[in-house]
C-alpha positions as a Python dict, from the first residue, in 0.01 Angstrom:
ca = {
    (1, 'M'): (0, 0, 0),
    (2, 'K'): (302, 156, -171),
    (3, 'K'): (531, 345, 66),
    (4, 'P'): (596, 712, -14),
    (5, 'S'): (937, 794, -161),
    (6, 'S'): (1207, 943, 59),
    (7, 'V'): (1187, 1269, -142),
    (8, 'F'): (811, 1289, -84),
    (9, 'Q'): (865, 1222, 287),
    (10, 'A'): (1124, 1499, 302),
    (11, 'L'): (881, 1744, 137),
    (12, 'I'): (604, 1651, 381),
    (13, 'F'): (844, 1708, 671),
    (14, 'L'): (958, 2045, 539),
    (15, 'L'): (607, 2169, 472),
    (16, 'T'): (487, 2053, 815),
    (17, 'F'): (787, 2206, 990),
    (18, 'N'): (753, 2537, 807),
    (19, 'S'): (382, 2553, 879),
    (20, 'A'): (447, 2499, 1248),
    (21, 'G'): (724, 2761, 1250),
    (22, 'L'): (513, 3015, 1055),
    (23, 'S'): (787, 3043, 790),
    (24, 'Q'): (727, 3049, 417),
    (25, 'T'): (811, 2780, 162),
    (26, 'I'): (790, 2821, -215),
    (27, 'L'): (849, 2576, -502),
    (28, 'I'): (1030, 2700, -813),
    (29, 'Q'): (1137, 2570, -1154),
    (30, 'G'): (1179, 2715, -1502),
    (31, 'P'): (1260, 3087, -1561),
    (32, 'Q'): (1305, 3279, -1234),
    (33, 'S'): (1414, 3629, -1134),
    (34, 'G'): (1364, 3884, -857),
    (35, 'M'): (1368, 3837, -480),
    (36, 'M'): (1284, 3494, -340),
    (37, 'E'): (1064, 3599, -48),
    (38, 'A'): (1078, 3271, 140),
    (39, 'D'): (1270, 3099, 417),
    (40, 'T'): (1275, 2772, 220),
    (41, 'V'): (1299, 2758, -158),
    (42, 'L'): (1229, 2411, -300),
    (43, 'V'): (1376, 2353, -646),
    (44, 'G'): (1130, 2120, -818),
    (45, 'G'): (1297, 2126, -1160),
    (46, 'N'): (1579, 2295, -1347),
    (47, 'V'): (1580, 2673, -1302),
    (48, 'T'): (1689, 2931, -1561),
    (49, 'V'): (1789, 3288, -1477),
    (50, 'P'): (1722, 3481, -1800),
    (51, 'A'): (1976, 3719, -1952),
    (52, 'G'): (1939, 4070, -1811),
    (53, 'E'): (1761, 3940, -1500),
    (54, 'Q'): (1879, 3881, -1144),
    (55, 'L'): (1772, 3613, -900),
    (56, 'I'): (1809, 3720, -535),
    (57, 'F'): (1819, 3501, -225),
    (58, 'K'): (1792, 3667, 114),
    (59, 'A'): (1998, 3582, 422),
    (60, 'G'): (1892, 3269, 605),
    (61, 'T'): (1725, 3104, 306),
    (62, 'R'): (1751, 2730, 254),
    (63, 'V'): (1753, 2638, -115),
    (64, 'I'): (1669, 2268, -137),
    (65, 'A'): (1665, 2071, -462),
    (66, 'T'): (1409, 1790, -463),
    (67, 'G'): (1615, 1596, -719),
    (68, 'H'): (1917, 1631, -944),
    (69, 'F'): (1818, 1980, -1056),
    (70, 'G'): (2030, 2293, -1096),
    (71, 'F'): (2047, 2655, -1209),
    (72, 'D'): (2132, 2765, -1562),
    (73, 'V'): (2243, 3127, -1517),
    (74, 'H'): (2227, 3356, -1820),
    (75, 'G'): (2179, 3666, -1603),
    (76, 'S'): (2306, 3692, -1245),
    (77, 'I'): (2249, 3566, -891),
    (78, 'S'): (2282, 3760, -567),
    (79, 'A'): (2317, 3543, -255),
    (80, 'I'): (2452, 3774, 15),
    (81, 'A'): (2411, 3667, 375),
    (82, 'S'): (2600, 3683, 706),
    (83, 'A'): (2791, 3450, 936),
    (84, 'D'): (2489, 3430, 1170),
    (85, 'S'): (2237, 3376, 892),
    (86, 'P'): (2394, 3194, 594),
    (87, 'I'): (2221, 3085, 276),
    (88, 'T'): (2231, 2707, 229),
    (89, 'F'): (2217, 2525, -106),
    (90, 'T'): (2153, 2153, -62),
    (91, 'V'): (1939, 1856, -167),
    (92, 'A'): (1635, 1706, 5),
    (93, 'D'): (1750, 1343, -6),
    (94, 'T'): (2118, 1243, -1),
    (95, 'A'): (2058, 868, -43),
    (96, 'G'): (2276, 744, -327),
    (97, 'F'): (2521, 1035, -322),
    (98, 'S'): (2819, 799, -291),
    (99, 'N'): (2725, 629, -618),
    (100, 'Y'): (2917, 844, -864),
    (101, 'E'): (2768, 685, -1175),
    (102, 'N'): (2445, 887, -1159),
    (103, 'G'): (2292, 1200, -1008),
    (104, 'R'): (2107, 1038, -719),
    (105, 'G'): (2157, 1195, -378),
    (106, 'G'): (2284, 1526, -518),
    (107, 'W'): (2178, 1841, -702),
    (108, 'D'): (2314, 1980, -1027),
    (109, 'G'): (2481, 2302, -911),
    (110, 'L'): (2507, 2645, -1074),
    (111, 'H'): (2594, 2658, -1443),
    (112, 'F'): (2745, 2975, -1591),
    (113, 'T'): (2807, 2816, -1929),
    (114, 'G'): (2603, 3041, -2155),
    (115, 'T'): (2600, 3356, -1947),
    (116, 'D'): (2552, 3691, -2120),
    (117, 'P'): (2902, 3851, -2110),
    (118, 'Y'): (2737, 4185, -2022),
    (119, 'S'): (2549, 4043, -1724),
    (120, 'D'): (2585, 4197, -1381),
    (121, 'S'): (2822, 4027, -1140),
    (122, 'S'): (2699, 3726, -946),
    (123, 'V'): (2791, 3753, -578),
    (124, 'F'): (2790, 3477, -316),
    (125, 'E'): (2872, 3571, 44),
    (126, 'Y'): (2827, 3349, 350),
    (127, 'C'): (2671, 3062, 160),
    (128, 'R'): (2695, 2691, 234),
    (129, 'F'): (2707, 2458, -67),
    (130, 'E'): (2669, 2085, -12),
    (131, 'Y'): (2589, 1767, -208),
    (132, 'G'): (2646, 1918, -550),
    (133, 'K'): (2707, 1637, -799),
    (134, 'A'): (2848, 1692, -1149),
    (135, 'V'): (2769, 1388, -1361),
    (136, 'G'): (2609, 1331, -1699),
    (137, 'D'): (2740, 1414, -2046),
    (138, 'S'): (3091, 1544, -2116),
    (139, 'L'): (3000, 1911, -2055),
    (140, 'E'): (2826, 1840, -1726),
    (141, 'K'): (3097, 1640, -1551),
    (142, 'M'): (3283, 1944, -1415),
    (143, 'G'): (3223, 2152, -1105),
    (144, 'G'): (3005, 1996, -838),
    (145, 'I'): (2868, 2340, -747),
    (146, 'F'): (2999, 2592, -1004),
    (147, 'N'): (3049, 2504, -1372),
    (148, 'I'): (3180, 2825, -1533),
    (149, 'R'): (3283, 2884, -1892),
    (150, 'N'): (3384, 3209, -2060),
    (151, 'F'): (3258, 3429, -1778),
    (152, 'G'): (3444, 3607, -1500),
    (153, 'R'): (3204, 3833, -1312),
    (154, 'I'): (3165, 3603, -1013),
    (155, 'S'): (3273, 3670, -656),
    (156, 'V'): (3266, 3400, -388),
    (157, 'S'): (3360, 3493, -30),
    (158, 'N'): (3314, 3351, 320),
    (159, 'C'): (3143, 3043, 179),
    (160, 'T'): (3164, 2676, 276),
    (161, 'F'): (3185, 2396, 20),
    (162, 'I'): (3139, 2053, 178),
    (163, 'N'): (3069, 1705, 38),
    (164, 'N'): (3050, 1792, -331),
    (165, 'Y'): (3158, 1576, -627),
    (166, 'A'): (3259, 1607, -992),
    (167, 'Y'): (3323, 1318, -1228),
    (168, 'H'): (3618, 1487, -1399),
    (169, 'W'): (3731, 1844, -1305),
    (170, 'G'): (3672, 2049, -991),
    (171, 'G'): (3486, 1873, -712),
    (172, 'A'): (3324, 2200, -604),
    (173, 'I'): (3428, 2464, -861),
    (174, 'F'): (3536, 2435, -1224),
    (175, 'A'): (3611, 2732, -1449),
    (176, 'E'): (3746, 2756, -1800),
    (177, 'S'): (3822, 3112, -1911),
    (178, 'G'): (3672, 3220, -1580),
    (179, 'D'): (3864, 3502, -1408),
    (180, 'I'): (3676, 3485, -1080),
    (181, 'S'): (3756, 3575, -720),
    (182, 'I'): (3742, 3329, -426),
    (183, 'S'): (3830, 3449, -77),
    (184, 'H'): (3792, 3343, 288),
    (185, 'C'): (3618, 3018, 192),
    (186, 'L'): (3634, 2669, 341),
    (187, 'F'): (3658, 2367, 109),
    (188, 'T'): (3628, 2035, 288),
    (189, 'E'): (3558, 1673, 193),
    (190, 'N'): (3506, 1747, -177),
    (191, 'V'): (3594, 1474, -429),
    (192, 'C'): (3683, 1463, -797),
    (193, 'G'): (3740, 1174, -1035),
    (194, 'Q'): (3702, 799, -1069),
    (195, 'E'): (3937, 517, -970),
    (196, 'A'): (3995, 457, -1342),
    (197, 'P'): (4028, 712, -1627),
    (198, 'P'): (3921, 985, -1656),
    (199, 'Y'): (4106, 1075, -1340),
    (200, 'G'): (4006, 1380, -1139),
    (201, 'Y'): (4176, 1719, -1154),
    (202, 'G'): (4124, 1941, -850),
    (203, 'G'): (3942, 1770, -565),
    (204, 'A'): (3787, 2104, -466),
    (205, 'V'): (3873, 2356, -740),
    (206, 'C'): (3997, 2334, -1101),
    (207, 'F'): (4086, 2625, -1331),
    (208, 'R'): (4186, 2610, -1697),
    (209, 'H'): (4283, 2904, -1921),
    (210, 'S'): (4184, 3142, -1640),
    (211, 'R'): (4317, 3425, -1423),
    (212, 'P'): (4160, 3371, -1080),
    (213, 'D'): (4232, 3521, -739),
    (214, 'I'): (4226, 3269, -453),
    (215, 'S'): (4307, 3411, -110),
    (216, 'Y'): (4263, 3335, 261),
    (217, 'C'): (4087, 3004, 192),
    (218, 'E'): (4123, 2676, 378),
    (219, 'F'): (4132, 2346, 189),
    (220, 'T'): (4107, 2040, 411),
    (221, 'G'): (4031, 1675, 345),
    (222, 'N'): (3967, 1711, -30),
    (223, 'T'): (4053, 1427, -273),
    (224, 'S'): (4116, 1378, -642),
    (225, 'T'): (4215, 1060, -819),
    (226, 'G'): (4448, 1233, -1066),
    (227, 'I'): (4623, 1558, -978),
    (228, 'G'): (4567, 1830, -719),
    (229, 'G'): (4387, 1695, -415),
    (230, 'A'): (4255, 2044, -340),
    (231, 'L'): (4342, 2263, -639),
    (232, 'S'): (4439, 2211, -1003),
    (233, 'L'): (4564, 2493, -1229),
    (234, 'E'): (4625, 2440, -1601),
    (235, 'Y'): (4716, 2707, -1858),
    (236, 'T'): (4632, 2949, -1577),
    (237, 'D'): (4774, 3272, -1434),
    (238, 'A'): (4655, 3257, -1075),
    (239, 'Q'): (4715, 3472, -770),
    (240, 'I'): (4728, 3214, -488),
    (241, 'S'): (4767, 3409, -164),
    (242, 'K'): (4757, 3314, 204),
    (243, 'N'): (4567, 2987, 185),
    (244, 'K'): (4592, 2684, 414),
    (245, 'F'): (4607, 2334, 268),
    (246, 'Y'): (4559, 2053, 523),
    (247, 'E'): (4517, 1676, 478),
    (248, 'N'): (4429, 1672, 108),
    (249, 'F'): (4511, 1368, -107),
    (250, 'S'): (4569, 1288, -474),
    (251, 'G'): (4768, 1068, -708),
    (252, 'L'): (5001, 1360, -793),
    (253, 'G'): (5019, 1685, -601),
    (254, 'G'): (4846, 1601, -273),
    (255, 'A'): (4724, 1959, -232),
    (256, 'L'): (4801, 2139, -559),
    (257, 'G'): (4877, 2052, -919),
    (258, 'Y'): (5024, 2332, -1135),
    (259, 'L'): (5030, 2229, -1503),
    (260, 'R'): (5140, 2384, -1832),
    (261, 'S'): (5139, 2740, -1700),
    (262, 'A'): (5372, 3040, -1717),
    (263, 'P'): (5198, 3270, -1469),
    (264, 'G'): (5287, 3634, -1424),
    (265, 'R'): (5128, 3647, -1081),
    (266, 'I'): (5261, 3480, -769),
    (267, 'M'): (5186, 3206, -523),
    (268, 'E'): (5262, 3358, -182),
    (269, 'G'): (5203, 3316, 188),
    (270, 'N'): (5047, 2968, 176),
    (271, 'L'): (5074, 2684, 426),
    (272, 'F'): (5089, 2319, 314),
    (273, 'A'): (5073, 2070, 603),
    (274, 'N'): (4983, 1700, 629),
    (275, 'N'): (4886, 1660, 264),
    (276, 'S'): (4974, 1335, 88),
    (277, 'C'): (4989, 1168, -251),
    (278, 'L'): (5016, 819, -389),
    (279, 'F'): (5290, 886, -645),
    (280, 'F'): (5457, 1230, -685),
    (281, 'G'): (5452, 1547, -475),
    (282, 'G'): (5293, 1513, -132),
    (283, 'A'): (5207, 1883, -128),
    (284, 'I'): (5252, 2014, -482),
    (285, 'A'): (5333, 1893, -832),
    (286, 'F'): (5476, 2135, -1089),
    (287, 'I'): (5441, 1994, -1440),
    (288, 'K'): (5573, 2227, -1712),
    (289, 'A'): (5490, 2522, -1485),
    (290, 'N'): (5710, 2806, -1360),
    (291, 'P'): (5535, 3028, -1104),
    (292, 'L'): (5709, 3250, -849),
    (293, 'V'): (5664, 3074, -514),
    (294, 'L'): (5721, 3325, -233),
    (295, 'H'): (5694, 3295, 148),
    (296, 'N'): (5530, 2952, 167),
    (297, 'T'): (5566, 2678, 428),
    (298, 'F'): (5571, 2306, 337),
    (299, 'T'): (5585, 2074, 635),
    (300, 'E'): (5466, 1726, 742),
    (301, 'N'): (5351, 1635, 391),
    (302, 'N'): (5397, 1281, 262),
    (303, 'S'): (5433, 1088, -62),
    (304, 'Y'): (5401, 713, -68),
    (305, 'S'): (5650, 718, -355),
    (306, 'Y'): (5851, 1028, -454),
    (307, 'G'): (5876, 1390, -344),
    (308, 'G'): (5737, 1441, 6),
    (309, 'A'): (5669, 1812, -53),
    (310, 'V'): (5757, 1926, -407),
    (311, 'Y'): (5769, 1741, -740),
    (312, 'C'): (5891, 1889, -1072),
    (313, 'N'): (5856, 1732, -1417),
    (314, 'D'): (5844, 1819, -1788),
    (315, 'S'): (6062, 2133, -1786),
    (316, 'A'): (5908, 2272, -1468),
    (317, 'A'): (6097, 2578, -1346),
    (318, 'P'): (5930, 2739, -1044),
    (319, 'V'): (6132, 3006, -863),
    (320, 'I'): (6101, 2934, -489),
    (321, 'I'): (6199, 3214, -248),
    (322, 'N'): (6175, 3271, 129),
    (323, 'T'): (6011, 2931, 175),
    (324, 'I'): (6032, 2658, 440),
    (325, 'I'): (6051, 2299, 307),
    (326, 'Q'): (6105, 2081, 610),
    (327, 'G'): (5976, 1772, 789),
    (328, 'N'): (5823, 1609, 480),
    (329, 'H'): (5850, 1237, 399),
    (330, 'A'): (5876, 1012, 93),
    (331, 'G'): (6035, 690, -27),
    (332, 'E'): (6281, 900, -228),
    (333, 'G'): (6336, 1275, -228),
    (334, 'A'): (6179, 1338, 112),
    (335, 'Q'): (6158, 1713, 50),
    (336, 'I'): (6199, 1764, -326),
    (337, 'Y'): (6197, 1528, -627),
    (338, 'I'): (6299, 1649, -975),
    (339, 'W'): (6209, 1392, -1239),
    (340, 'D'): (6404, 1516, -1542),
    (341, 'I'): (6715, 1721, -1621),
    (342, 'L'): (6503, 1968, -1821),
    (343, 'S'): (6322, 2076, -1505),
    (344, 'A'): (6512, 2359, -1336),
    (345, 'P'): (6352, 2489, -1017),
    (346, 'E'): (6543, 2769, -842),
    (347, 'F'): (6576, 2821, -466),
    (348, 'Y'): (6676, 3142, -287),
    (349, 'H'): (6674, 3227, 85),
    (350, 'C'): (6482, 2910, 175),
    (351, 'N'): (6512, 2669, 465),
    (352, 'I'): (6539, 2327, 295),
    (353, 'Q'): (6594, 2016, 500),
    (354, 'G'): (6897, 1825, 371),
    (355, 'G'): (6981, 2095, 116),
    (356, 'K'): (7016, 2026, -255),
    (357, 'E'): (7226, 1718, -178),
    (358, 'A'): (6906, 1545, -63),
    (359, 'F'): (6709, 1616, -381),
    (360, 'G'): (6572, 1306, -551),
    (361, 'G'): (6520, 1215, -916),
    (362, 'T'): (6738, 1243, -1225),
    (363, 'G'): (6712, 1622, -1216),
    (364, 'G'): (6778, 1627, -844),
    (365, 'I'): (7094, 1418, -856),
    (366, 'G'): (7224, 1634, -1141),
    (367, 'F'): (7080, 1958, -1002),
    (368, 'H'): (7217, 2251, -1202),
    (369, 'S'): (6985, 2545, -1137),
    (370, 'G'): (6992, 2853, -914),
    (371, 'Y'): (7052, 2778, -545),
    (372, 'S'): (7185, 3044, -309),
    (373, 'N'): (7154, 3183, 45),
    (374, 'N'): (6955, 2881, 160),
    (375, 'I'): (6984, 2729, 506),
    (376, 'D'): (6930, 2379, 643),
    (377, 'T'): (6817, 2390, 1003),
    (378, 'I'): (6515, 2336, 1228),
    (379, 'S'): (6265, 2616, 1169),
    (380, 'E'): (6141, 2613, 1530),
    (381, 'F'): (5767, 2658, 1484),
    (382, 'L'): (5558, 2790, 1769),
    (383, 'N'): (5356, 2461, 1777),
    (384, 'S'): (5066, 2614, 1971),
    (385, 'G'): (4777, 2857, 1936),
    (386, 'P'): (4573, 2936, 1624),
    (387, 'H'): (4888, 2949, 1407),
    (388, 'P'): (5108, 2656, 1519),
    (389, 'Y'): (5335, 2690, 1213),
    (390, 'S'): (5428, 3051, 1292),
    (391, 'L'): (5783, 3112, 1410),
    (392, 'S'): (5902, 3105, 1772),
    (393, 'N'): (6123, 3388, 1896),
    (394, 'S'): (6436, 3173, 1856),
    (395, 'S'): (6367, 3061, 1498),
    (396, 'P'): (6668, 3081, 1264),
    (397, 'C'): (6425, 3182, 986),
    (398, 'I'): (6378, 3531, 1135),
    (399, 'N'): (6528, 3808, 918),
    (400, 'K'): (6672, 3551, 674),
    (401, 'G'): (6445, 3628, 378),
    (402, 'M'): (6509, 3860, 84),
    (403, 'F'): (6359, 4146, -112),
    (404, 'D'): (6403, 4192, -482),
    (405, 'P'): (6371, 4551, -607),
    (406, 'E'): (6225, 4413, -929),
    (407, 'W'): (5917, 4269, -753),
    (408, 'E'): (5635, 4500, -847),
    (409, 'Y'): (5391, 4372, -584),
    (410, 'Y'): (5530, 4253, -253),
    (411, 'P'): (5278, 4131, 9),
    (412, 'D'): (5218, 4367, 299),
    (413, 'K'): (5075, 4096, 527),
    (414, 'D'): (5158, 3739, 622),
    (415, 'L'): (4923, 3442, 657),
    (416, 'S'): (4800, 3562, 998),
    (417, 'E'): (4730, 3910, 849),
    (418, 'N'): (5012, 4066, 1048),
    (419, 'P'): (5268, 4295, 879),
    (420, 'R'): (5486, 4098, 637),
    (421, 'V'): (5809, 4261, 753),
    (422, 'S'): (5849, 4323, 1127),
    (423, 'G'): (6230, 4336, 1137),
    (424, 'M'): (6519, 4443, 917),
    (425, 'L'): (6438, 4180, 655),
    (426, 'P'): (6143, 3948, 592),
    (427, 'D'): (6136, 3609, 762),
    (428, 'I'): (6139, 3276, 580),
    (429, 'G'): (5802, 3100, 558),
    (430, 'A'): (5434, 3186, 548),
    (431, 'Y'): (5443, 3363, 885),
    (432, 'E'): (5636, 3668, 1003),
    (433, 'Y'): (5756, 3673, 1363),
    (434, 'Q'): (5594, 3969, 1538),
    (435, 'T'): (5787, 4182, 1787),
    (436, 'D'): (5501, 4424, 1863),
    (437, 'L'): (5328, 4290, 2175),
    (438, 'G'): (5075, 4572, 2208),
    (439, 'S'): (5218, 4783, 2495),
    (440, 'D'): (5123, 5151, 2494),
    (441, 'L'): (5495, 5232, 2462),
    (442, 'R'): (5542, 5000, 2166),
    (443, 'I'): (5505, 5109, 1806),
    (444, 'A'): (5149, 5019, 1708),
    (445, 'S'): (5174, 4837, 1374),
    (446, 'A'): (4800, 4877, 1316),
    (447, 'D'): (4827, 5258, 1335),
    (448, 'F'): (5152, 5305, 1142),
    (449, 'R'): (5074, 5431, 789),
    (450, 'V'): (5267, 5539, 481),
    (451, 'I'): (5077, 5724, 208),
    (452, 'P'): (5053, 5718, -85),
    (453, 'N'): (5160, 5367, -173),
    (454, 'P'): (5280, 5341, -448),
    (455, 'F'): (5441, 5690, -440),
    (456, 'D'): (5626, 5915, -683),
    (457, 'D'): (5856, 6158, -501),
    (458, 'F'): (5684, 6247, -173),
    (459, 'L'): (5588, 6009, 107),
    (460, 'C'): (5397, 6089, 424),
    (461, 'I'): (5482, 5870, 724),
    (462, 'E'): (5233, 5869, 1012),
    (463, 'T'): (5301, 5698, 1347),
    (464, 'G'): (4926, 5695, 1412),
    (465, 'R'): (4962, 5807, 1771),
    (466, 'I'): (5182, 6031, 1987),
    (467, 'Y'): (5466, 5857, 2176),
    (468, 'P'): (5642, 5987, 2491),
    (469, 'D'): (5986, 5900, 2348),
    (470, 'P'): (6150, 5995, 2018),
    (471, 'V'): (6082, 5754, 1732),
    (472, 'S'): (6369, 5662, 1502),
    (473, 'L'): (6292, 5648, 1129),
    (474, 'R'): (6505, 5456, 880),
    (475, 'I'): (6437, 5394, 512),
    (476, 'F'): (6604, 5109, 321),
    (477, 'D'): (6592, 5018, -46),
    (478, 'G'): (6503, 4669, -165),
    (479, 'R'): (6865, 4555, -126),
    (480, 'G'): (6864, 4650, 243),
    (481, 'M'): (7082, 4962, 191),
    (482, 'L'): (7003, 5260, 416),
    (483, 'V'): (6895, 5558, 204),
    (484, 'H'): (6758, 5794, 471),
    (485, 'S'): (6730, 5828, 850),
    (486, 'A'): (6562, 6077, 1080),
    (487, 'V'): (6409, 6116, 1426),
    (488, 'I'): (6045, 6198, 1493),
    (489, 'P'): (6058, 6391, 1821),
    (490, 'A'): (5859, 6294, 2130),
    (491, 'G'): (5504, 6416, 2085),
    (492, 'G'): (5531, 6412, 1706),
    (493, 'H'): (5334, 6181, 1479),
    (494, 'L'): (5415, 6282, 1121),
    (495, 'Y'): (5717, 6288, 888),
    (496, 'R'): (5733, 6390, 522),
    (497, 'W'): (6004, 6248, 298),
    (498, 'N'): (6108, 6390, -38),
    (499, 'C'): (6310, 6106, -187),
    (500, 'N'): (6479, 6338, -441),
    (501, 'I'): (6621, 6567, -168),
    (502, 'D'): (6626, 6379, 165),
    (503, 'S'): (6833, 6073, 77),
    (504, 'N'): (7189, 5946, 87),
    (505, 'S'): (7199, 5860, -282),
    (506, 'R'): (6998, 5871, -602),
    (507, 'I'): (6666, 5692, -550),
    (508, 'A'): (6555, 5444, -814),
    (509, 'K'): (6212, 5293, -861),
    (510, 'G'): (6123, 4978, -670),
    (511, 'I'): (6057, 4853, -318),
    (512, 'F'): (6148, 5048, -3),
    (513, 'I'): (6131, 4944, 362),
    (514, 'I'): (6011, 5206, 611),
    (515, 'Q'): (6112, 5121, 969),
    (516, 'L'): (6003, 5299, 1288),
    (517, 'S'): (6189, 5216, 1611),
    (518, 'S'): (6140, 5315, 1972),
    (519, 'P'): (6334, 5201, 2281),
    (520, 'Y'): (6072, 4928, 2320),
    (521, 'S'): (5985, 4795, 1974),
    (522, 'Q'): (5985, 4852, 1601),
    (523, 'A'): (5745, 4826, 1309),
    (524, 'T'): (5801, 4806, 936),
    (525, 'R'): (5610, 4889, 620),
    (526, 'V'): (5688, 4807, 258),
    (527, 'V'): (5619, 5070, -10),
    (528, 'L'): (5671, 5089, -382),
    (529, 'R'): (5809, 5382, -580),
    (530, 'K'): (5653, 5365, -926),
}
């Protein structure tokens, strides 16, 4: 007698289990829309969401493909859940997933490749995506879970992407002309590429010709065979804010590959630790790219060849400010390797181990670009707790950063979501040392507000609570020059500033630092005059 297939066995198990648990299972394929009123949704064939329609999955639903099937989305999908009751997208039988030559063991993901440009937004919150597998013809080899083209109304937040694969670009997510938002997500153990060409770009995520926002995500243990073990950006203007990159691996750019891009938005507040590459750039590879790199930390990354942390090639000219580059390792250029003399990265107010004298490569030996107010010393990380790469109270990086009045958008928080500036000046690195320990007599950073922000002429400063001692108020411009000072008396909680009248000099547009001080502590806010 012929044994039943593993897929058939899985379906029997699911149906038996659901019957015993009094839950509901439905089987879908073809055109679908409306609410999926079931605890388990079996995908028995390719599904299409028609233009103008919405497919809705409720919290706690398990969406299980019975084969290499996927969703072709012309309308929209709503998959909004919670941390306690996530929505899971997976496959019934994972046997054969490690064979990247075919679709066995995986499902075919979510395709937004012919989506109506006027469709409602697709929203995914608290979803788990696993065993997506992008194989097949040339248009299907990208994005193990999301394959997006010419569509930007997609929001992905608080989701987990684990064990997904793409043959060419984006192990979990690929987007071309896709200006989407990704926040508070975990990407782990995703893979992109083959051992031979075509090599993989972006072990977890790949964007081309796009303008995405990627913030507060964690990328760990992702792999690509080409460039960007976690993330690849090409012809892209990305906002890359407050992400953690751990233990990713690639040929070039162990965590991130930034290619052929002249972004207007910044890469700020990110942590790169324990990433590695085979050839160039243990943490990041800049290839003909020139982003502003602000308040990042690169440490304990490794290249088996060149550039333990940062690699620049083909006229790359990133501007790197308030950043720690320390404790990285490579055969040559342990911290930074600059391949060619046409590449001209700039460094300001950074802590760089070995200084520019330790740069590797032709462009490193003949380094000729901007380099000022940098230090070379041990950063003194805390090395404990949930943020081990935050600064200890004796760190030489405290108050050694810079403001630039020309920066239109300066971050108000650090990687731990604490205030970005807690002293006279910002600290170097992804974390800001915090002096507010929470005493009732200390200035409460959480309550301290300045409104509006940005402002024109008038600014209202609220302490948020009444203090038994006078509170000192000082206002500095972006260069650190004092432009106004005052005292909020004991029992007071509000101060109004007219910058045209109450100031030491003429006030220009740009960044201002508002500092409140008591005998016990101080707190700082950054505002913008437009």
